[in-house]
C-alpha positions as CSV (number, residue, x, y, z in Angstrom):
1,M,21.1,-113.9,217.3
2,A,24.2,-114.4,219.4
3,V,25.0,-112.1,222.4
4,T,27.6,-111.9,224.9
5,V,26.5,-111.0,228.4
6,F,28.5,-108.9,230.9
7,Y,28.1,-108.9,234.5
8,K,30.3,-106.2,236.2
9,D,33.1,-106.4,233.5
10,E,32.9,-110.1,233.3
11,V,31.3,-112.5,230.6
12,I,28.8,-114.6,232.3
13,A,27.0,-115.8,229.5
14,R,27.4,-116.2,225.5
15,G,25.1,-117.6,222.7
16,A,21.7,-117.7,221.9
17,P,19.5,-115.7,224.6
18,G,17.0,-118.5,225.1
19,N,19.9,-121.0,226.2
20,F,20.7,-118.8,229.1
21,A,17.7,-116.7,230.1
22,P,16.6,-119.0,232.7
23,A,20.0,-118.8,234.6
24,L,20.0,-115.0,234.2
25,R,16.6,-114.6,235.9
26,E,18.2,-116.3,239.0
27,L,20.5,-113.3,239.4
28,G,17.8,-111.5,241.1
29,P,17.5,-107.7,241.5
30,L,20.4,-106.0,240.6
31,A,22.0,-103.0,242.4
32,R,22.3,-101.1,239.2
33,S,21.0,-101.9,235.6
34,S,24.3,-101.2,234.2
35,D,25.8,-104.1,236.1
36,L,24.3,-106.4,233.5
37,L,24.7,-105.7,230.0
38,A,24.2,-107.8,226.6
39,F,25.9,-107.1,223.3
40,D,25.0,-108.6,219.7
41,D,28.0,-110.5,218.6
42,D,27.7,-109.6,215.0
43,T,26.9,-105.7,215.5
44,G,28.5,-104.8,218.9
45,R,25.3,-103.0,219.7
46,Q,23.8,-103.3,223.2
47,V,20.8,-105.4,223.2
48,E,17.8,-105.8,225.7
49,L,17.4,-109.3,227.0
50,D,13.8,-110.4,227.6
51,L,14.1,-112.3,231.1
52,A,10.5,-112.5,231.6
53,E,9.1,-116.0,231.9
54,P,7.9,-117.3,228.4
55,A,4.2,-117.0,227.9
56,V,2.3,-119.9,226.2
57,P,4.4,-121.5,223.3
58,R,3.5,-120.3,220.0
59,P,2.2,-122.5,217.2
60,R,5.1,-123.8,214.9
61,G,4.8,-122.6,211.3
62,R,6.1,-120.0,209.0
63,P,4.2,-117.0,210.8
64,S,5.9,-117.7,213.9
65,L,9.4,-117.7,212.3
66,G,8.4,-114.2,210.9
67,V,8.3,-115.2,207.1
68,E,6.9,-112.1,205.2
69,A,5.7,-112.1,201.4
70,R,7.5,-109.3,199.7
71,E,8.0,-108.6,195.9
72,V,11.2,-109.5,194.2
73,T,12.2,-108.3,190.9
74,L,14.5,-110.3,188.8
75,L,15.5,-110.7,185.2
76,P,14.2,-113.5,183.1
77,R,17.3,-115.5,183.2
78,H,17.2,-115.3,187.0
79,W,13.9,-116.6,187.3
80,E,14.7,-119.5,185.1
81,W,17.8,-120.3,187.2
82,L,15.6,-120.4,190.3
83,A,13.0,-122.7,188.8
84,E,15.6,-125.2,188.0
85,Q,16.8,-125.4,191.6
86,G,15.3,-127.8,194.1
87,G,12.8,-126.5,196.5
88,G,11.5,-123.5,194.4
89,A,12.5,-119.9,194.4
90,S,11.8,-119.1,198.1
91,V,14.0,-122.0,199.5
92,T,16.7,-121.0,197.2
93,L,16.8,-117.5,197.9
94,R,16.8,-118.1,201.6
95,K,19.8,-120.5,201.4
96,L,21.6,-117.8,199.4
97,V,20.7,-115.3,201.9
98,E,22.0,-117.7,204.5
99,A,25.1,-118.5,203.1
100,A,25.8,-114.8,202.4
101,M,25.3,-113.9,206.2
102,R,27.6,-116.9,207.1
103,A,30.3,-115.7,204.8
104,G,31.0,-113.2,207.3
105,R,31.2,-109.5,207.9
106,S,33.6,-107.1,206.1
107,E,36.7,-105.8,208.0
108,R,34.8,-102.3,208.4
109,E,31.7,-104.1,209.9
110,C,33.9,-106.0,212.5
111,L,35.7,-102.8,213.5
112,D,32.5,-100.9,213.8
113,A,31.0,-103.6,216.0
114,A,34.1,-103.3,218.2
115,C,34.1,-99.6,218.4
116,R,30.2,-99.7,219.4
117,F,31.0,-102.3,222.2
118,L,33.9,-100.2,223.4
119,T,32.1,-97.0,223.6
120,V,29.8,-98.7,226.1
121,M,32.3,-100.7,228.1
122,A,35.4,-98.7,228.0
123,G,34.2,-95.3,227.0
124,D,35.2,-93.7,230.3
125,R,38.5,-96.0,230.7
126,P,42.1,-94.7,230.1
127,G,43.3,-95.0,226.6
128,Y,40.0,-95.5,225.0
129,E,40.1,-92.7,222.3
130,E,43.6,-93.7,221.5
131,A,42.8,-97.3,221.4
132,I,39.8,-96.5,219.0
133,R,42.2,-94.5,216.7
134,A,44.6,-97.8,216.7
135,L,41.8,-100.2,216.0
136,Y,40.8,-98.2,212.9
137,A,44.6,-97.8,212.0
138,G,45.0,-101.2,212.0
139,D,47.7,-101.1,214.6
140,R,46.8,-104.1,216.5
141,E,50.2,-103.9,218.9
142,N,49.3,-100.5,220.0
143,F,45.6,-101.5,220.6
144,D,46.6,-104.3,222.8
145,A,49.0,-102.1,224.8
146,L,46.3,-99.6,225.4
147,C,43.8,-102.1,226.4
148,V,46.1,-103.4,229.1
149,L,44.5,-101.5,232.0
150,W,41.1,-102.6,231.0
151,P,39.3,-105.5,232.5
152,T,40.6,-108.5,230.6
153,A,36.9,-109.8,229.5
154,V,36.3,-106.4,228.0
155,A,39.5,-106.3,226.0
156,E,39.2,-109.9,224.8
157,H,35.7,-109.4,223.6
158,A,36.6,-106.1,221.7
159,R,39.3,-108.2,220.1
160,R,36.8,-111.0,219.2
161,L,34.4,-108.4,217.6
162,A,37.3,-106.6,215.7
163,W,39.2,-109.8,214.4
164,P,36.9,-112.5,214.3
165,R,38.8,-114.7,212.1
166,E,41.9,-114.7,214.3
167,N,40.0,-115.4,217.4
168,A,37.8,-118.3,216.0
């Protein structure tokens, strides 16, 4: 999971939490817990970061990856196709799922992610409601105009979530 971390309306970290958790621990006690907020880059949902020191390393292997055995129901021709693929059915299915996940989110999912993020970070700022309307109406010009009074990092992150292909 990739996240973006804000400290008082400024982006201070972006990426996998394990890459920057030690640096965040060095921030020390915060005056307000709302000063440090993290958001999932796919969904726009606020997430909790575990900044505790890591425990004893877990052993490697599938159980530590969270692999679960579940039933999959397919037609015979699907099973035949899977049997012809290298690595077996499980490997092929995992590859197909990963490829679909990398293909990206729908336009609606992107807009919803931006809306979730903005509800937390800009819900009490001027022009919020109008900006959300412009976001869903596809009125990028009006959205940008309404965000001008917000902290730059907040507006830029909302744009990244809403229009990821343009900001890649």
